[in-house]
N, C-alpha and C positions, 0 to 999 in steps of 0.2 A: 202166846207171848214169846215162846222160844223161837218161833219162826220169825217174828218181828225183830227180835234181838239179833238173830243170825243175819237177817237182811241188812240191818243197820251196821253190823260188824263188817259184812262184806263191802258195803259202801265205803266205810272208813278205810279199810285196807286198800281197796282199789283207788280211793281218793289220794292216799299217801304214796302209792308206788312210784308215780312218775315224777313228782315235783317236790323240791325241798326249798328251804328259805333262800338258798344260794344258787339254785339251779332251776332251769326251765328247759329241759332237753327235748321236749316235744311241744309243738306249737299249740296243742290243745290240752296240755297238762298231764295227760296219761294216755295209755293205749286204748282206753274206752272213749277217749275224746270228749271228756266231760267239760272241758273249757273252764276248769276250776283251779284255784290256788289255795294253799294252806296258810298263806300269809295275809296280814291285814294291809289294806292300802294306806299310803301316807294320808294324813289329814289335810295337807296342802303340799304342793310340789313347786320346785324351781327347776329350770333348765340348767343342768350342770355342764354338759358338753354336747357338741354335735360332731359327727364325722361325715364329711362330704365325699360322695362317690359319684362317678359318672353314671349316667343312665337313671333308671327309675327303680324303686323298690316295690315289687309286687309280692315278694317272698316275706314271710314272717320271721322275725329274729328268734333264735333259740340260744340258751345259755347253759354251759356246763364247765366245771373246773376253772372258773374265773375267766371264761372266754365267751364272747358274743359272736355268733355265727349267723350270717345272713347273705343271701344271694341277690344279685342285681340283674337287671335286664341287659347290662353290658356284658354279661356272661361270666363275671367274676364272682367267686365265693369269697367273702371277706371274713376274716377272723380278727376280732378286736379285743383289746384288753378292757377291763372294767373302767379304765381311765380314758378310753376312747382312742388309744393308740393302735396302729395297725401292727398285728403280729405276723400275719401272712395273707396272701391273696392267691387264689387258685383260678386260673383262666380255663373255662370249659369250652369256649368257642361258640356258645349260643346263650340266649337269654335264660335266666333262672327265675321262674315264677313260683315254684313249689317251695314250701318250707323244708328245712333239713330235719333230720332225726339224729340225735347224738346218743350213742349207746356204748358204754365201756370204752371210752377214748376213741371211738370211731364216728366220723360224720358221714351220713348217708344222704345224698342229694341228687335230684334229677334235673335235667334241663330240657329245653325245647327241641333239641336234637334227638331226644328219647334216650339219652344216656344216663344211667344211674351210676354215680361215683361212690366209692368208699375211700375216705381219706383219713389220715392220722390227724386227730384233733390238735396235738401239740405242734406239729410241723407243717401240716397241709400236704404231706407226701401221699401220693396216690397208692392205694393198696390194690384195688381192682376196679374194673368197669364192667357194666352189663348193658347190652344194647337192646332196646325195644325198637319197633318200627315206626314210632311216631312220638310226639312230644309227651313229656311227663309234667303234669300240672299239680299233682298232689303229693304229699309226703308219704313215705312208706310206713307200714306198721310192722311190728316184730312179735313173733311167738317163739318161746323156748320149747322145743320138743326133745326132752331128755337132755342129751349133750349137744344137740343141734339147734341152731337158731335160724328161723325162717323169716325172711322179709317178704312182704307183699306190697306191690306198687302197681297202680293203674296207669294206663297209657292211652293216648288217642288212637292206638292201633286196635282198639276194642278189647284188649286183653288185660286181665289181672295177671301179673307175673309173680310166681313163687320162686324165690332166690335163696340160695344158701348164703347166709350173712357173712360167713368166714371166707368163703372162696369166690363168691360172686357167680357161681354156676347155676344154671337154670334147673329148677326142680320140676316145675309144671307151668302150664298156661291155662287160664280159664277164659273162654270167649264170651263176650256179651254182644249186644246188637248195635252199639254206638260208642262214642267217645267216653272215656273215664276221666273225670275232671277233678275228683276229690280224693281225700285220704280214707282208707278203710279203718273202721273201728274193730277192736278185738272183742269177740263174744264166744265163750264156750268152745275155744279152739277154732273159731271161724273168723274170717274177714267179712265184715258187714259194710256195704258201700252202695251208694247210688250211682246212677249213670245217666247219660244222655238218652238212653233207651227208655227212661221213665220208671225203671224198676229199682227196688232195693234188693240187692243180691246178698246171699249168704254162701260162702265158699269155705270148705274145710281146708285149713292151712297146711295140714299134713299131706293131703292127697290132691288138692286142687279140684275136687269134685263138688258140685253144687249141693248145698243143703236145702235149697229152696229159694224162691224169689217172690216178691210181692209188687204188683203194679201200683205206683204211687201217683205219677203225673206224667206230663209229656217230656219233662227235662228236669233232672236233679243235679244241681251244681254244688250244693253244700255237703259237708261231711256229717254223718250221724253222730249223736251222742247215745251211748248204750249203757243201760243198767238193768240187772236181773235179766228178764227175757224181753225187755222193751227197748225199741230204738226210736229216736226222735229226729226228724229231718224236715228241712224246708225245701221248697221247690220253686221252679221258675214260673209256675202258674200262680204264685202268690198263696199257696197252701202250706200248712204246717201239719205234719202227720205223725201219729204215734202208731208204731207197728208192733204187734205181738210176734216175736221171732219164733216162738215154739208153735203157735197155732198158725203162723204164716198168713195173718190177716191184719186188716187195719182195725185198731182199737178205737181210735177217734181221729178226726180230721177237722182242722180249723180252716175255714175259707173266709177271707176278708170281705165283708159286705160292701165296703166302700171303694175298693180298687183291687186289681190283680197284679200289682207290682211284685217282683220276685223277692224271695229270700235267697240271697247269695251267701250271706254269712252262715256260720255254723253256730249251734246253740250252746248255752251253758246250763248244766244240770246241777241243781243244788237241792238236796233233800226232796221235798214234794213239789218243787217248782222247776220249770224249764223256761229259759229266757233266750230271746233271739231278736236281733235287729233286722230291719227291712229296708228296702230301697224306697219305701213310702215315707221315710224319715222317722218312723216310729220304732220305739223299743217295746217289745211285747213280753209279758209274763203270764204263763199259763199254769194252772194246776196240772201237774204231769199225769195224774191218774185219770181225771175226768175230761181234760181239755178245756175246762172253763177258763175264759179270759179273766185274769185277776186284775190286771191294769195294763195300760199302754201310755207311752209318753212321747210326745213330739220333740225330737232333738234338733230340729231346724234344718237338717240336711240328710241325704240318704246315708244308710249304714251298709257298707259292703264288708267292713272288717268284723271278724268274729269277736265276741265278747270274752271277758274273763271275769269270773265271779268267785267270791269267798262265801262264807256262811251268812253274811249280812248284807253285802253290797255287790253291785255289778259295775264293771269298768267297761266303757265303750269309747270309740273314737269315730266320728262321722267324717264325711268327705269334705266338710268345710274346715276341719281341723279342730273341732271342739272335743276335748277330752272331758268326759263326764263320769262321775261316780254316783250311782243311784241306789237308794235303799230298796232291797229286793222285796220287802213287805208291801210297799205302797208306791214305788216309783218316784218318790220325792228326791229331788236333787240334793246330794250331800255337798259336793263341790264340783267346780269345773275349771278348766284351764284352756285358754285359747292358744293352741299351738300354731294355728294359721295354715297348717299343711295337713291335708287329709291322708288317710292310710287305707289300704284295701285288704290288709291282713291283720291278724291278731297281735296285740302287744305282748311282750314278754314281761313277766312279773316275778320279782324276787323281793326279799325283805327290804323295805324302805325305798324301792326304786322301780321304775317302769321304763322299759326300752321300747321305742317305736321306730319302725322303718317307714319313713315318709314317702309319699308318692313323688317327691321332688328329688329323691336320691340322697337324702340325708338320714343318718341314724341319730335319734334323739335320746338322751339319757336324762330322765327326770327323777328327782328324788326330793325327800323332805328337806326343808331349809337347813336343818342341822346335820344332814348327811353330806359328808365331804366328797370331793371328786373321786369317783372310783370306789367309794365306800371305805376310804382310809379312816 
């Protein structure tokens, strides 16, 4: 009973660390990449405002200190007010497809030139840059080591880079055998991440030394969700796998009997359930301990965007532009909203509002009908 209580307490603490009712500083909610929120979704939504930018949004929006930050394929990082007004724009010179991480007033963001930027959230002023040898497609993760904070970010140069968050200086590099496409999750002082080499890697964030790796598939594009000693990750072969990080083996694996379309999205982890959308148009819910498929729902179009869940419901958007909230117990539709524009990355969720960066280059702010523009 004590072990169970400790585990539940750990889950709650981890759950609360990254996200509050007014902020969404990490595109997966916390450093363990649970894809969860502490807030309830609105019962219905209205479109309150849009912001039109050149290019396409492949990056997910993040929110902190009353500011929405999102990168565009036109190379500009946009900072918007909660009313949809532009506060600043920072031009990086190449497409931005990775989500940003906001931490203590600093925005960390990578682009396809392989440059990681640290910018002041309030002004957009550049603090430092760090250069990798190929494009950055995933958000960084962060570990506090005493008084030092360490960023870890993957690159298409095959390396996971360890960087001093304050100075931007290189601390170490860990080499894999192929491109790194996703964000690392934080586990027991390690970065846990998949790669195009088909492995799930574990790397000590203090030293940059491998803690082990497990072969999963031919190609892993999504980011893992991690809790206790377990990591959950989808792959390009259409499989979804639970890995025991301590034993360094596969605990269970789901293989779709009907097709082998990939899981591009990252999962959401809620209590004893793990949820993920697929390019086969279905939303899946598994028992995270046994891997048993609890339910699946056809959403009508492929799902590339990662989901966000709370304790009762899961929010998704498919490539047709259908925003849906489903009951996580049975997959029953709670409500839907036809945005008409798809998204390939996760929405940002705060109290009474949902922010989506659409594939047409527009940012959409949706909120309950009683919620005024910008939350006033």
